[in-house]
C-alpha positions as YAML, in Angstrom:
chain: A
units: angstrom
residues:
- id: 1
  name: MET
  ca: [-45.15, 9.93, 41.94]
- id: 2
  name: THR
  ca: [-42.13, 12.17, 41.58]
- id: 3
  name: THR
  ca: [-41.36, 14.67, 38.89]
- id: 4
  name: ALA
  ca: [-38.06, 15.61, 37.53]
- id: 5
  name: SER
  ca: [-36.70, 19.04, 38.63]
- id: 6
  name: PRO
  ca: [-36.55, 21.81, 36.11]
- id: 7
  name: ALA
  ca: [-32.76, 21.82, 36.29]
- id: 8
  name: ARG
  ca: [-32.56, 18.10, 35.50]
- id: 9
  name: THR
  ca: [-35.04, 18.37, 32.71]
- id: 10
  name: ALA
  ca: [-33.04, 21.18, 31.16]
- id: 11
  name: GLN
  ca: [-29.75, 19.16, 31.49]
- id: 12
  name: ARG
  ca: [-31.47, 16.31, 29.67]
- id: 13
  name: GLY
  ca: [-32.64, 18.71, 26.99]
- id: 14
  name: VAL
  ca: [-29.06, 19.93, 26.48]
- id: 15
  name: ARG
  ca: [-27.67, 16.46, 26.31]
- id: 16
  name: ARG
  ca: [-30.25, 15.45, 23.69]
- id: 17
  name: LEU
  ca: [-29.38, 18.56, 21.68]
- id: 18
  name: GLY
  ca: [-25.72, 17.68, 21.92]
- id: 19
  name: ASP
  ca: [-26.38, 14.11, 20.78]
- id: 20
  name: ARG
  ca: [-28.29, 15.35, 17.84]
- id: 21
  name: VAL
  ca: [-25.58, 17.74, 16.89]
- id: 22
  name: PHE
  ca: [-22.89, 15.03, 17.18]
- id: 23
  name: SER
  ca: [-24.95, 12.47, 15.32]
- id: 24
  name: GLY
  ca: [-25.66, 14.94, 12.57]
- id: 25
  name: THR
  ca: [-21.96, 15.96, 12.31]
- id: 26
  name: ALA
  ca: [-20.91, 12.34, 12.07]
- id: 27
  name: VAL
  ca: [-23.54, 11.52, 9.42]
- id: 28
  name: GLY
  ca: [-22.52, 14.65, 7.47]
- id: 29
  name: ALA
  ca: [-18.89, 13.62, 7.53]
- id: 30
  name: GLY
  ca: [-19.76, 10.24, 6.27]
- id: 31
  name: ILE
  ca: [-21.79, 11.70, 3.43]
- id: 32
  name: VAL
  ca: [-19.07, 14.02, 2.50]
- id: 33
  name: ILE
  ca: [-16.69, 11.19, 2.12]
- id: 34
  name: LEU
  ca: [-19.06, 9.33, -0.06]
- id: 35
  name: LEU
  ca: [-19.69, 12.38, -2.14]
- id: 36
  name: LEU
  ca: [-16.00, 13.00, -2.65]
- id: 37
  name: LEU
  ca: [-15.52, 9.35, -3.72]
- id: 38
  name: ALA
  ca: [-18.43, 9.55, -6.15]
- id: 39
  name: ALA
  ca: [-17.15, 12.91, -7.57]
- id: 40
  name: VAL
  ca: [-13.66, 11.41, -8.30]
- id: 41
  name: ALA
  ca: [-15.24, 8.30, -9.82]
- id: 42
  name: LEU
  ca: [-17.55, 10.45, -11.92]
- id: 43
  name: PHE
  ca: [-14.71, 12.76, -13.09]
- id: 44
  name: LEU
  ca: [-12.50, 9.73, -14.01]
- id: 45
  name: ILE
  ca: [-15.30, 7.98, -15.93]
- id: 46
  name: THR
  ca: [-16.47, 11.13, -17.88]
- id: 47
  name: GLN
  ca: [-13.02, 12.17, -18.75]
- id: 48
  name: SER
  ca: [-11.97, 8.68, -19.78]
- id: 49
  name: ILE
  ca: [-14.70, 8.05, -22.37]
- id: 50
  name: PRO
  ca: [-12.88, 9.69, -25.23]
- id: 51
  name: ALA
  ca: [-9.78, 7.47, -24.60]
- id: 52
  name: PHE
  ca: [-11.87, 4.37, -25.45]
- id: 53
  name: THR
  ca: [-13.13, 5.72, -28.74]
- id: 54
  name: VAL
  ca: [-10.28, 7.78, -30.15]
- id: 55
  name: ASP
  ca: [-8.29, 6.65, -33.22]
- id: 56
  name: PRO
  ca: [-4.94, 5.52, -31.86]
- id: 57
  name: GLU
  ca: [-3.20, 7.26, -34.87]
- id: 58
  name: ASP
  ca: [-4.52, 10.56, -33.75]
- id: 59
  name: VAL
  ca: [-2.92, 10.45, -30.29]
- id: 60
  name: SER
  ca: [0.84, 10.60, -30.02]
- id: 61
  name: ILE
  ca: [0.87, 9.02, -26.45]
- id: 62
  name: LEU
  ca: [-0.78, 5.75, -27.84]
- id: 63
  name: ARG
  ca: [2.00, 5.53, -30.59]
- id: 64
  name: GLY
  ca: [-0.48, 3.68, -32.79]
- id: 65
  name: GLN
  ca: [-1.60, 1.24, -30.17]
- id: 66
  name: SER
  ca: [-5.09, 0.66, -28.91]
- id: 67
  name: PHE
  ca: [-5.84, 1.76, -25.40]
- id: 68
  name: VAL
  ca: [-5.88, -1.89, -24.12]
- id: 69
  name: GLU
  ca: [-2.42, -2.47, -25.65]
- id: 70
  name: TYR
  ca: [-1.22, 0.75, -24.22]
- id: 71
  name: VAL
  ca: [-2.43, 0.23, -20.69]
- id: 72
  name: GLY
  ca: [-1.64, -3.48, -20.36]
- id: 73
  name: PRO
  ca: [2.05, -3.12, -19.61]
- id: 74
  name: LEU
  ca: [1.31, -0.25, -17.23]
- id: 75
  name: VAL
  ca: [-1.06, -2.40, -15.20]
- id: 76
  name: PHE
  ca: [1.41, -5.21, -15.14]
- id: 77
  name: GLY
  ca: [4.22, -2.98, -13.98]
- id: 78
  name: THR
  ca: [2.03, -1.37, -11.29]
- id: 79
  name: ILE
  ca: [0.89, -4.71, -9.81]
- id: 80
  name: TRP
  ca: [4.37, -6.33, -10.31]
- id: 81
  name: ALA
  ca: [6.27, -3.59, -8.49]
- id: 82
  name: ALA
  ca: [3.67, -3.45, -5.68]
- id: 83
  name: LEU
  ca: [3.75, -7.26, -5.19]
- id: 84
  name: LEU
  ca: [7.52, -7.37, -5.12]
- id: 85
  name: ALA
  ca: [7.46, -4.60, -2.46]
- id: 86
  name: LEU
  ca: [4.93, -6.42, -0.38]
- id: 87
  name: ILE
  ca: [6.76, -9.73, -0.60]
- id: 88
  name: VAL
  ca: [9.90, -7.99, 0.79]
- id: 89
  name: ALA
  ca: [8.15, -5.74, 3.43]
- id: 90
  name: ALA
  ca: [5.55, -8.13, 4.88]
- id: 91
  name: PRO
  ca: [7.96, -10.47, 6.76]
- id: 92
  name: LEU
  ca: [10.17, -7.67, 7.94]
- id: 93
  name: ALA
  ca: [7.10, -5.77, 9.25]
- id: 94
  name: ILE
  ca: [5.59, -8.65, 11.00]
- id: 95
  name: GLY
  ca: [8.98, -9.54, 12.58]
- id: 96
  name: ILE
  ca: [9.64, -6.03, 13.73]
- id: 97
  name: ALA
  ca: [6.12, -5.64, 15.17]
- id: 98
  name: LEU
  ca: [6.55, -9.00, 17.11]
- id: 99
  name: PHE
  ca: [9.86, -7.82, 18.38]
- id: 100
  name: ILE
  ca: [8.39, -4.49, 19.57]
- id: 101
  name: SER
  ca: [5.32, -5.99, 21.15]
- id: 102
  name: HIS
  ca: [6.46, -9.26, 22.75]
- id: 103
  name: TYR
  ca: [10.34, -9.36, 22.85]
- id: 104
  name: ALA
  ca: [12.00, -5.93, 23.22]
- id: 105
  name: PRO
  ca: [12.22, -4.22, 26.68]
- id: 106
  name: ARG
  ca: [9.87, -1.28, 26.95]
- id: 107
  name: ARG
  ca: [12.52, 1.44, 26.49]
- id: 108
  name: ILE
  ca: [13.96, -0.23, 23.45]
- id: 109
  name: ALA
  ca: [10.45, -0.85, 22.04]
- id: 110
  name: SER
  ca: [9.45, 2.78, 22.46]
- id: 111
  name: VAL
  ca: [12.65, 3.92, 20.60]
- id: 112
  name: ILE
  ca: [12.10, 1.47, 17.73]
- id: 113
  name: GLY
  ca: [8.44, 2.42, 17.49]
- id: 114
  name: TYR
  ca: [9.39, 6.12, 17.31]
- id: 115
  name: VAL
  ca: [11.91, 5.45, 14.56]
- id: 116
  name: ILE
  ca: [9.24, 3.50, 12.63]
- id: 117
  name: ASP
  ca: [6.79, 6.33, 12.93]
- id: 118
  name: LEU
  ca: [9.50, 8.72, 11.80]
- id: 119
  name: LEU
  ca: [10.14, 6.71, 8.62]
- id: 120
  name: ALA
  ca: [6.52, 7.06, 7.70]
- id: 121
  name: ALA
  ca: [6.88, 10.83, 7.77]
- id: 122
  name: VAL
  ca: [9.72, 10.95, 5.25]
- id: 123
  name: PRO
  ca: [8.48, 12.47, 1.90]
- id: 124
  name: SER
  ca: [8.43, 10.12, -1.04]
- id: 125
  name: VAL
  ca: [10.70, 12.40, -3.11]
- id: 126
  name: VAL
  ca: [13.44, 11.84, -0.49]
- id: 127
  name: TYR
  ca: [13.08, 8.09, -0.86]
- id: 128
  name: GLY
  ca: [13.30, 8.65, -4.59]
- id: 129
  name: LEU
  ca: [16.48, 10.67, -4.42]
- id: 130
  name: TRP
  ca: [18.05, 8.11, -1.93]
- id: 131
  name: GLY
  ca: [17.12, 5.17, -4.19]
- id: 132
  name: ALA
  ca: [18.34, 6.71, -7.40]
- id: 133
  name: THR
  ca: [21.59, 8.19, -6.30]
- id: 134
  name: THR
  ca: [22.73, 6.02, -3.36]
- id: 135
  name: PHE
  ca: [20.82, 2.73, -3.09]
- id: 136
  name: ALA
  ca: [20.90, 1.70, -6.83]
- id: 137
  name: PRO
  ca: [24.77, 1.79, -7.17]
- id: 138
  name: ILE
  ca: [25.11, -0.08, -3.85]
- id: 139
  name: VAL
  ca: [22.88, -3.05, -4.90]
- id: 140
  name: ARG
  ca: [24.25, -3.34, -8.46]
- id: 141
  name: PRO
  ca: [27.16, -5.64, -7.45]
- id: 142
  name: PHE
  ca: [24.68, -7.89, -5.69]
- id: 143
  name: TYR
  ca: [22.64, -7.94, -8.91]
- id: 144
  name: VAL
  ca: [25.73, -8.95, -10.75]
- id: 145
  name: TRP
  ca: [26.27, -11.78, -8.37]
- id: 146
  name: LEU
  ca: [22.64, -12.96, -8.72]
- id: 147
  name: ASN
  ca: [22.99, -12.89, -12.47]
- id: 148
  name: GLU
  ca: [26.16, -14.83, -12.48]
- id: 149
  name: ASN
  ca: [24.99, -17.55, -9.99]
- id: 150
  name: LEU
  ca: [21.14, -17.65, -10.64]
- id: 151
  name: GLY
  ca: [21.02, -16.38, -14.19]
- id: 152
  name: TRP
  ca: [19.29, -19.68, -15.21]
- id: 153
  name: PHE
  ca: [16.20, -18.45, -13.31]
- id: 154
  name: PRO
  ca: [14.03, -16.17, -15.44]
- id: 155
  name: LEU
  ca: [13.72, -13.49, -12.74]
- id: 156
  name: PHE
  ca: [17.49, -12.95, -12.67]
- id: 157
  name: ALA
  ca: [18.34, -13.59, -16.36]
- id: 158
  name: GLY
  ca: [19.35, -10.95, -18.96]
- id: 159
  name: ASP
  ca: [22.00, -8.30, -18.94]
- id: 160
  name: VAL
  ca: [22.44, -6.47, -15.63]
- id: 161
  name: SER
  ca: [21.58, -2.80, -15.72]
- id: 162
  name: ALA
  ca: [24.84, -0.56, -15.67]
- id: 163
  name: THR
  ca: [22.97, 2.01, -13.30]
- id: 164
  name: GLY
  ca: [21.21, -0.54, -11.00]
- id: 165
  name: ARG
  ca: [17.94, 1.42, -11.58]
- id: 166
  name: THR
  ca: [15.72, -1.62, -12.22]
- id: 167
  name: ILE
  ca: [12.21, -2.70, -11.24]
- id: 168
  name: LEU
  ca: [13.71, -4.63, -8.32]
- id: 169
  name: THR
  ca: [15.47, -1.44, -7.01]
- id: 170
  name: ALA
  ca: [12.13, 0.50, -7.24]
- id: 171
  name: SER
  ca: [10.37, -2.42, -5.42]
- id: 172
  name: LEU
  ca: [12.90, -2.37, -2.68]
- id: 173
  name: VAL
  ca: [12.50, 1.35, -2.25]
- id: 174
  name: LEU
  ca: [8.76, 0.82, -2.19]
- id: 175
  name: ALA
  ca: [9.20, -1.90, 0.44]
- id: 176
  name: VAL
  ca: [11.10, 0.64, 2.64]
- id: 177
  name: MET
  ca: [8.31, 3.14, 2.18]
- id: 178
  name: ILE
  ca: [5.50, 0.78, 3.18]
- id: 179
  name: LEU
  ca: [7.36, -0.91, 5.97]
- id: 180
  name: PRO
  ca: [6.44, 1.78, 8.59]
- id: 181
  name: ILE
  ca: [2.75, 1.62, 7.83]
- id: 182
  name: MET
  ca: [2.50, -2.15, 7.95]
- id: 183
  name: THR
  ca: [4.74, -2.36, 11.08]
- id: 184
  name: ALA
  ca: [2.62, 0.22, 12.98]
- id: 185
  name: ILE
  ca: [-0.61, -1.51, 12.35]
- id: 186
  name: CYS
  ca: [0.76, -5.00, 13.00]
- id: 187
  name: ARG
  ca: [2.21, -3.78, 16.28]
- id: 188
  name: GLU
  ca: [-1.12, -2.39, 17.52]
- id: 189
  name: VAL
  ca: [-2.93, -5.50, 16.44]
- id: 190
  name: PHE
  ca: [-0.41, -7.74, 18.37]
- id: 191
  name: LEU
  ca: [-0.81, -5.63, 21.51]
- id: 192
  name: GLN
  ca: [-4.49, -6.12, 21.42]
- id: 193
  name: ALA
  ca: [-4.13, -9.93, 21.63]
- id: 194
  name: PRO
  ca: [-6.07, -11.20, 24.70]
- id: 195
  name: ARG
  ca: [-3.71, -11.29, 27.63]
- id: 196
  name: LEU
  ca: [-5.50, -14.33, 29.18]
- id: 197
  name: HIS
  ca: [-4.91, -16.42, 26.09]
- id: 198
  name: GLU
  ca: [-1.20, -15.58, 26.17]
- id: 199
  name: GLU
  ca: [-0.88, -16.37, 29.82]
- id: 200
  name: ALA
  ca: [-2.81, -19.61, 29.45]
- id: 201
  name: ALA
  ca: [-0.44, -20.72, 26.72]
- id: 202
  name: LEU
  ca: [2.54, -19.96, 28.81]
- id: 203
  name: ALA
  ca: [0.99, -21.72, 31.84]
- id: 204
  name: LEU
  ca: [0.50, -24.95, 29.80]
- id: 205
  name: GLY
  ca: [4.18, -25.08, 29.01]
- id: 206
  name: ALA
  ca: [4.41, -23.31, 25.62]
- id: 207
  name: THR
  ca: [7.57, -21.33, 24.81]
- id: 208
  name: ARG
  ca: [7.30, -17.67, 23.76]
- id: 209
  name: TRP
  ca: [7.26, -18.50, 20.06]
- id: 210
  name: GLU
  ca: [4.67, -21.20, 20.51]
- id: 211
  name: MET
  ca: [2.50, -18.83, 22.50]
- id: 212
  name: ILE
  ca: [2.74, -16.26, 19.67]
- id: 213
  name: ARG
  ca: [1.89, -18.91, 17.08]
- id: 214
  name: MET
  ca: [-1.00, -20.27, 18.93]
- id: 215
  name: ALA
  ca: [-2.46, -17.20, 20.71]
- id: 216
  name: VAL
  ca: [-1.26, -13.98, 18.99]
- id: 217
  name: LEU
  ca: [-1.07, -14.66, 15.25]
- id: 218
  name: PRO
  ca: [-4.56, -16.30, 14.92]
- id: 219
  name: PHE
  ca: [-6.06, -13.29, 16.58]
- id: 220
  name: ALA
  ca: [-4.13, -10.88, 14.56]
- id: 221
  name: ARG
  ca: [-4.70, -12.53, 11.23]
- id: 222
  name: GLY
  ca: [-7.43, -10.14, 10.04]
- id: 223
  name: GLY
  ca: [-5.38, -7.16, 11.15]
- id: 224
  name: MET
  ca: [-2.28, -8.42, 9.32]
- id: 225
  name: VAL
  ca: [-4.29, -8.81, 6.14]
- id: 226
  name: SER
  ca: [-5.56, -5.26, 6.51]
- id: 227
  name: ALA
  ca: [-2.07, -3.90, 7.04]
- id: 228
  name: ALA
  ca: [-0.81, -5.78, 4.01]
- id: 229
  name: MET
  ca: [-3.65, -4.48, 1.80]
- id: 230
  name: LEU
  ca: [-3.14, -0.98, 3.13]
- id: 231
  name: ALA
  ca: [0.62, -1.15, 2.37]
- id: 232
  name: LEU
  ca: [-0.22, -2.66, -1.04]
- id: 233
  name: GLY
  ca: [-2.53, 0.22, -1.82]
- id: 234
  name: ARG
  ca: [0.19, 2.69, -0.94]
- id: 235
  name: ALA
  ca: [2.68, 0.86, -3.15]
- id: 236
  name: LEU
  ca: [0.19, 0.91, -6.02]
- id: 237
  name: GLY
  ca: [-0.38, 4.59, -5.98]
- id: 238
  name: GLU
  ca: [3.25, 5.66, -5.28]
- id: 239
  name: THR
  ca: [4.42, 8.09, -7.98]
- id: 240
  name: MET
  ca: [7.57, 10.26, -7.22]
- id: 241
  name: ALA
  ca: [9.88, 7.51, -5.85]
- id: 242
  name: VAL
  ca: [9.20, 5.07, -8.71]
- id: 243
  name: THR
  ca: [9.52, 7.81, -11.31]
- id: 244
  name: MET
  ca: [12.90, 8.89, -9.94]
- id: 245
  name: VAL
  ca: [14.31, 5.30, -9.40]
- id: 246
  name: LEU
  ca: [13.02, 3.32, -12.26]
- id: 247
  name: SER
  ca: [14.59, 3.34, -15.73]
- id: 248
  name: VAL
  ca: [11.30, 2.64, -17.68]
- id: 249
  name: SER
  ca: [10.76, 0.93, -21.05]
- id: 250
  name: GLY
  ca: [7.07, 0.30, -21.01]
- id: 251
  name: VAL
  ca: [7.23, -3.46, -21.66]
- id: 252
  name: ILE
  ca: [5.91, -6.66, -20.01]
- id: 253
  name: SER
  ca: [8.95, -8.37, -18.53]
- id: 254
  name: VAL
  ca: [9.61, -10.45, -15.40]
- id: 255
  name: GLU
  ca: [13.36, -9.91, -15.49]
- id: 256
  name: LEU
  ca: [14.37, -8.00, -12.37]
- id: 257
  name: LEU
  ca: [17.90, -6.92, -13.08]
- id: 258
  name: THR
  ca: [17.90, -5.50, -16.66]
- id: 259
  name: SER
  ca: [17.36, -2.03, -17.85]
- id: 260
  name: THR
  ca: [14.34, -3.11, -19.86]
- id: 261
  name: ASN
  ca: [11.70, -2.56, -17.08]
- id: 262
  name: PRO
  ca: [7.95, -2.22, -17.04]
- id: 263
  name: THR
  ca: [6.62, 1.07, -15.66]
- id: 264
  name: THR
  ca: [3.73, 1.87, -13.38]
- id: 265
  name: ILE
  ca: [0.59, 3.90, -14.02]
- id: 266
  name: PRO
  ca: [1.40, 6.74, -11.59]
- id: 267
  name: ALA
  ca: [5.00, 7.02, -12.88]
- id: 268
  name: ASN
  ca: [3.73, 7.04, -16.46]
- id: 269
  name: ILE
  ca: [1.24, 9.85, -15.77]
- id: 270
  name: ALA
  ca: [3.89, 11.92, -14.12]
- id: 271
  name: LEU
  ca: [6.35, 11.53, -16.95]
- id: 272
  name: SER
  ca: [3.76, 11.85, -19.83]
- id: 273
  name: PHE
  ca: [1.39, 14.55, -18.46]
- id: 274
  name: PRO
  ca: [3.63, 17.61, -19.18]
- id: 275
  name: GLU
  ca: [3.76, 16.82, -22.91]
- id: 276
  name: ALA
  ca: [0.13, 15.57, -23.18]
- id: 277
  name: TYR
  ca: [-2.57, 17.64, -24.89]
- id: 278
  name: GLY
  ca: [-6.05, 17.12, -26.20]
- id: 279
  name: GLU
  ca: [-7.22, 13.52, -26.17]
- id: 280
  name: GLY
  ca: [-3.74, 12.49, -24.82]
- id: 281
  name: VAL
  ca: [-4.85, 13.87, -21.49]
- id: 282
  name: ASN
  ca: [-8.06, 11.78, -21.57]
- id: 283
  name: VAL
  ca: [-5.86, 8.71, -22.21]
- id: 284
  name: LEU
  ca: [-3.79, 9.40, -19.17]
- id: 285
  name: ILE
  ca: [-6.95, 10.05, -17.14]
- id: 286
  name: ALA
  ca: [-8.27, 6.72, -18.37]
- id: 287
  name: THR
  ca: [-5.12, 4.99, -17.09]
- id: 288
  name: GLY
  ca: [-5.89, 6.65, -13.73]
- id: 289
  name: LEU
  ca: [-9.37, 5.13, -13.83]
- id: 290
  name: ILE
  ca: [-7.81, 1.74, -14.27]
- id: 291
  name: LEU
  ca: [-5.54, 2.42, -11.23]
- id: 292
  name: PHE
  ca: [-8.59, 3.56, -9.38]
- id: 293
  name: LEU
  ca: [-10.37, 0.29, -10.10]
- id: 294
  name: VAL
  ca: [-7.33, -1.82, -9.13]
- id: 295
  name: THR
  ca: [-7.02, -0.08, -5.87]
- id: 296
  name: PHE
  ca: [-10.68, -0.36, -5.18]
- id: 297
  name: ALA
  ca: [-10.45, -4.09, -5.86]
- id: 298
  name: VAL
  ca: [-7.55, -4.51, -3.58]
- id: 299
  name: ASN
  ca: [-9.33, -2.72, -0.70]
- id: 300
  name: ALA
  ca: [-12.61, -4.71, -1.39]
- id: 301
  name: LEU
  ca: [-10.70, -8.03, -1.28]
- id: 302
  name: ALA
  ca: [-9.06, -7.02, 2.06]
- id: 303
  name: ARG
  ca: [-12.35, -6.03, 3.54]
- id: 304
  name: TYR
  ca: [-13.76, -9.46, 2.45]
- id: 305
  name: ILE
  ca: [-10.89, -11.36, 3.94]
- id: 306
  name: VAL
  ca: [-11.07, -9.35, 7.31]
- id: 307
  name: ASN
  ca: [-14.80, -9.84, 7.58]
- id: 308
  name: ARG
  ca: [-14.46, -13.56, 6.83]
- id: 309
  name: ARG
  ca: [-11.74, -14.01, 9.46]
- id: 310
  name: SER
  ca: [-13.40, -11.79, 12.25]
- id: 311
  name: ALA
  ca: [-15.69, -14.61, 13.25]
- id: 312
  name: PHE
  ca: [-12.63, -16.81, 14.00]
- id: 313
  name: SER
  ca: [-10.62, -14.16, 15.90]
- id: 314
  name: GLY
  ca: [-9.57, -14.75, 19.45]
- id: 315
  name: ALA
  ca: [-11.58, -11.66, 20.48]
- id: 316
  name: ASN
  ca: [-14.92, -13.55, 20.22]
...
């Protein structure tokens, strides 16, 4: 029977101590995140209670409306703008990610990847300035063409805005903002597709696109959903770009080209907060609570879809 040397025993003791320190640090970091989330939720709930019981006539922000009537158009505008942005950005992001991961030469792919990462670092206020001063006048002639040729469709009906600052313009700016995030995530997911599956598909006579459709996209489905939901969460919470681009009216309307536009919750808070006082501040915080719940629901749905699809991914 042999016994461990004192040096080896001390080394094991040091490793165990390090493991305990690392484990405690990781657990502590997780607890801090949960505490921060609980603190934010508690703050929103406690500060929002007066908004649900206040007399609408006593709060100038409500303009005589109940809280539900006030927040309804804001919720619609928030979800509507984010969905439009996601519809535009998702196909572009997936196409760019596929080009970088499976079609482009390595040097070109690295340059495009660097440019995509650089776009993600641009501040939102810069996107807002670009959208309001440059992009909106450029797209207005296209809006006029859409109205003249497709005005029978409800989305393109109505009088075209003279400035081009519409909900569609704000959504296109949001699409540009969320494009780098979704592209980067999709690119990494596509690169993790099993190489053996791709080579087997090509060996069986599949074309490059057939290989991607049969081997890459099914494996990356959960990752693409996660990327889309993360981008949607970014679009739901964006404030400055929408505030600077959108000409708001605070109504529920699906017309994309007119000057009568719904507004989003973050933009409404940014515009109304400087003049809010008393229970008006509680009303704005209550709208923030609604946005918090909507974002939480979106993330929960994404997690459910990813967990449901993980059992069918090509990694298993």
